[in-house]
Every structure is written in structure tokens, then in C-alpha cells.
C-alpha positions in Angstrom: -23.7 -18.8 -20.6 -20.5 -16.9 -21.1 -22.3 -14.4 -23.3 -25.3 -13.9 -21.0 -25.6 -10.3 -19.8 -25.9 -11.6 -16.2 -22.5 -13.2 -16.6 -20.9 -9.9 -17.7 -22.4 -8.1 -14.7 -21.4 -10.8 -12.2 -17.7 -11.0 -13.4 -17.4 -7.2 -13.8 -18.9 -6.6 -10.3 -16.3 -8.9 -8.7 -13.5 -7.2 -10.6 -14.7 -3.7 -9.7 -15.2 -4.7 -6.1 -11.6 -5.9 -6.0 -10.0 -2.9 -7.6 -12.2 0.0 -6.6 -14.4 -0.5 -3.6 -16.6 -3.0 -1.7 -19.7 -1.4 -3.3 -18.5 -0.3 -6.8 -20.5 2.5 -8.6 -23.3 1.1 -10.8 -22.2 3.3 -13.7 -18.7 1.7 -13.6 -20.1 -1.8 -13.5 -22.5 -1.1 -16.4 -19.8 0.5 -18.5 -17.3 -2.3 -18.0 -19.9 -5.0 -18.3 -20.6 -3.7 -21.7 -16.9 -3.8 -22.5 -16.9 -7.5 -21.3 -19.8 -8.3 -23.6 -18.4 -6.5 -26.7 -15.0 -8.2 -26.3 -16.5 -11.6 -25.9 -15.5 -11.8 -22.2 -11.9 -10.5 -22.6 -10.7 -10.1 -19.0 -7.8 -7.9 -20.0 -10.1 -5.4 -21.7 -12.5 -5.5 -18.8 -9.8 -4.9 -16.2 -8.4 -2.2 -18.4 -11.9 -0.5 -18.4 -11.9 -0.5 -14.6 -8.4 0.6 -13.8 -8.5 3.5 -16.4 -11.8 4.7 -15.2 -12.5 8.0 -13.3 -14.0 5.9 -10.5 -10.7 4.1 -10.0 -8.8 7.3 -9.6 -11.5 9.0 -7.5 -11.1 10.3 -4.0 -13.8 7.9 -2.8 -11.7 4.9 -4.0 -8.5 6.1 -2.2 -7.7 3.6 0.6 -11.3 2.3 0.3 -10.3 -1.4 0.4 -9.2 -3.2 3.6 -6.4 -5.6 3.1 -7.0 -9.3 3.7 -4.8 -11.0 6.2 -2.7 -12.4 3.3 -2.3 -8.9 1.8 -1.5 -7.4 5.2 1.3 -9.8 5.9 2.7 -9.7 2.4 2.7 -5.9 2.4 4.2 -5.6 5.8 7.1 -7.9 4.9 7.7 -5.9 1.7 7.6 -2.7 3.7 10.6 -3.8 5.8 12.3 -5.5 2.9 12.0 -8.9 4.6 13.8 -11.9 3.0 11.7 -14.8 1.7 10.6 -17.3 4.3 11.0 -20.8 3.2 9.4 -22.3 6.3 5.6 -22.6 7.1 5.8 -19.9 9.8 4.8 -16.9 7.8 1.8 -18.7 6.3 0.9 -19.7 9.9 0.8 -16.0 10.8 -1.7 -15.4 7.9 -3.8 -18.3 9.2 -3.8 -16.8 12.7 -5.0 -13.5 11.3 -8.0 -15.4 10.0 -7.2 -16.5 6.4 -5.6 -19.9 6.2 -3.9 -20.3 2.8 -6.0 -22.8 0.8 -8.1 -23.1 3.9 -11.5 -21.8 2.7 -14.0 -24.6 3.3 -16.5 -23.4 0.6 -15.7 -23.1 -3.1 -16.5 -19.4 -3.3 -13.1 -18.2 -2.2 -12.2 -15.9 0.6 -14.4 -12.7 0.9 -13.2 -9.5 -0.9 -15.1 -7.2 1.4 -13.7 -5.4 4.4 -16.6 -6.3 6.7 -15.7 -9.9 6.4 -12.3 -9.2 8.0 -12.7 -6.3 10.4 -13.9 -6.5 14.0 -12.5 -5.4 17.3 -10.5 -8.6 17.9 -9.2 -8.6 14.3 -8.0 -5.0 14.5 -6.1 -5.7 17.7 -4.5 -8.8 16.3 -3.3 -6.8 13.3 -1.8 -4.2 15.6 -0.1 -6.9 17.6 1.3 -8.4 14.4 2.9 -5.1 13.4 4.5 -4.8 16.8 5.7 -8.4 16.7 7.2 -7.8 13.2 9.0 -4.6 14.4 10.3 -6.6 17.4 12.0 -9.2 15.1 9.5 -12.0 15.9 8.6 -12.7 12.3 10.8 -15.0 10.4 13.4 -13.3 8.2 12.0 -9.9 8.8 14.4 -7.6 10.6 14.5 -3.8 10.5 18.2 -4.0 9.7 17.1 -4.9 6.1 14.9 -1.8 5.8 16.9 0.7 3.7 15.8 3.7 5.8 16.5 2.2 9.2 20.1 3.2 9.7 19.6 6.8 8.9 16.2 7.3 10.7 17.4 5.5 13.8 19.6 8.5 14.6 17.0 11.1 14.1 14.6 12.8 16.6 11.2 11.2 17.1 9.4 13.7 14.8 11.8 13.0 11.9 11.4 9.3 12.5 7.6 9.6 12.3 7.9 11.7 9.1 10.3 9.1 7.6 8.0 6.1 8.4 4.9 7.9 7.1 6.7 8.7 3.8 8.2 5.2 3.4 5.3 3.0 4.6 2.1 5.0 4.6 2.3 6.9 1.3 3.2 10.2 2.9 -0.3 10.8 4.2 -1.8 10.0 7.6 -4.6 11.4 9.8 -3.9 13.7 12.7 -4.9 10.8 15.1 -2.4 8.4 13.5 0.4 10.9 13.7 -0.4 11.5 17.4 -0.2 7.7 18.0 3.1 7.4 16.3 4.5 10.4 18.2 3.2 9.2 21.6 3.9 5.5 21.1 0.7 4.5 22.9 -1.2 1.5 21.6 -4.6 3.0 20.9 -6.6 -0.2 21.2 -5.8 -1.0 24.7 -6.6 0.5 28.1 -3.9 0.0 30.8 -6.0 -2.7 32.4 -6.0 -4.6 29.1 -2.2 -4.4 28.6 0.5 -6.6 30.0 3.6 -4.8 31.3 5.0 -4.6 27.8 2.0 -3.1 26.0 0.7 -6.1 24.1 -2.8 -7.5 24.5 -3.4 -10.1 27.2 -4.8 -13.2 25.7 -8.5 -13.6 26.6 -10.0 -16.7 24.9 -13.5 -15.5 25.6 -13.1 -12.4 23.4 -10.8 -13.9 20.7 -11.9 -13.5 17.1 -10.7 -17.0 16.5 -13.2 -18.5 19.0 -16.1 -16.3 18.0 -16.3 -14.6 21.4 -17.9 -11.2 22.2 -15.1 -9.1 20.8 -15.1 -11.2 17.7 -18.8 -10.2 17.2 -18.3 -6.5 17.8 -17.9 -4.6 14.6 -14.8 -2.5 14.8 -14.2 -0.4 11.7 -11.2 1.3 10.1 -12.5 4.3 8.2 -10.6 6.2 5.6 -9.0 9.4 6.9 -9.6 8.6 10.5 -7.3 7.3 13.3 -7.1 4.1 15.1 -10.4 2.6 16.3 -10.7 2.0 20.0 -11.8 -1.0 21.9 -10.7 -4.3 23.5 -9.9 -7.6 21.9 -7.5 -10.5 22.2 -4.0 -11.3 21.2 -3.8 -13.8 18.4 -3.7 -17.2 20.1 -0.2 -18.4 20.3 1.1 -15.4 18.4 4.0 -13.3 19.5 5.9 -12.8 22.7 5.5 -9.6 24.9 7.5 -6.8 23.4 8.8 -3.5 24.8 9.5 -1.4 21.8 11.1 2.0 22.0 12.3 4.5 19.4 12.1 3.8 15.7 11.0 0.1 16.1 8.0 1.3 18.1 7.1 3.8 15.4 7.4 1.1 12.7 5.3 -1.4 14.7 2.5 1.1 15.3 2.6 2.3 11.7 2.1 -1.3 10.4 -1.0 -1.4 12.6 -2.3 2.0 11.5 -5.6 2.4 9.6 -3.7 3.8 6.6 -1.5 0.6 6.4 -4.5 -1.6 6.9 -6.0 -0.3 3.6 -4.7 -0.9 0.1 
């Protein structure tokens, strides 16, 4: 079974999907499946084939993968140099974003495709998570621990945006994202959908957690494009209303930006 050609293709497809794109190029899968077969199923050699390939370094693979809720929370905490959380609270945030740790009910594991994670409600929940983190509502995550905070907090808005883009977004963002960071407006919400502090008003009928209408609407974060627009629900029980200004507002919106939502 381990030496069957179908096994080589199955394993290699899953690895290429994880490291390159949701729909990896057939040529890449064929080439690295052959490596799998010739090395008697050596995973190190197979992964090496993938991550040294032209497809891995191609423009099409750049920010092609949407982060899972676990990856999003972990990367956001790393971005602000958060301290390790020894309580269950951070794992509860991951669960509220849709991926309970060890909570998959079927033995196939959590999906490794973006369409399994992204819809209108999910995108809004992710934006609210970023705002909550910047507001100090996430355990052991304070902007005071972020090395650039002290220097950037004294700079004009434009310099703050440039600093956050460089530090957290790889130095590259779309024109739409930069406009959001400069204006400070939550792009997912109309005024009628906001509470007085700019966070989403909880609406159980549209929550992704209850499978409501917004949970079924397919919102997409596309590479090179700005924030999607639409309405959704605040994560049930997550976060208190925030009124961010200045650099914390820039950081909060950056953590919800399409560029940060992608690997």
C-alpha cells in the first residue's frame, strides 16, 4: 500500500496543498509524487521537492493560502510579541473562530482549504479578533511588548501605517488596505451594523457559529485586493466593545487585513 502510485499522489497532493495552494499545479504533484516513490516514501525528500520548486516560489503561490483560525491566532500573538498564555483562554478564542483544538469530530482532520474557513461571518469575526487583541482583551497580549510600539506611537498616522505594514504585513499591501489603515474605518460594517464603538453587534441569526444566513454567504479574501464588504456577526461571547484610536487602531485593523489573513 505504501508503495502504490495512488498513495504517492495522495500524500504529495496534501503536502503541496498545504505549502503551495489549495489547488496545487498538477506538474508539481506529479514531479514530487515521483520523488516520493523513488525514495520509498521519504517525507523529508518529498517536502524538499515541494519547497524548492519553482511553483513554491511563484507569484501565484504568494499569499495564496488562507490561515486557519489556529494559524491566525498564533501569528497575531507572535506579531505583537505576546507572552505565552498558560490558561485555556487563548485556545477558547481559536475555538470561537471555528477550529476547536482537538475538536474535529471526524478523523480526517481540519480542512486545509480556504473555502472551509472563509465566509462573511468568519471574516468579520477575524476583524473583531484583531481589534480585541489591539485593545488588550487577549490574555498576555499587550502592544507594550511589541518592539516597534514605543517609537511608532509618537509618529504621524502615515508613518504609523508604514511601520505596521513593514512589521506585520511583509511590507506590501493593496491600495484598499492602506486606505482602511489610514482612515480607521472598519470596512465590513455599515453604520447601522455597528455599535457606538465600531464593533459588530451580535446577531445570532447571522452568526457563523449557528449556521445562519451570513454564515452561508461566501465572503472571499482575494490576493492583492482589499477588505471584502458585507455584514456578519461578532463572535458569540467574544470581546467587549472597543474604541481604538491612533496606533492601536492601525494594528487592530492590520491584523484583520486580507494580507494578514493569508500565509
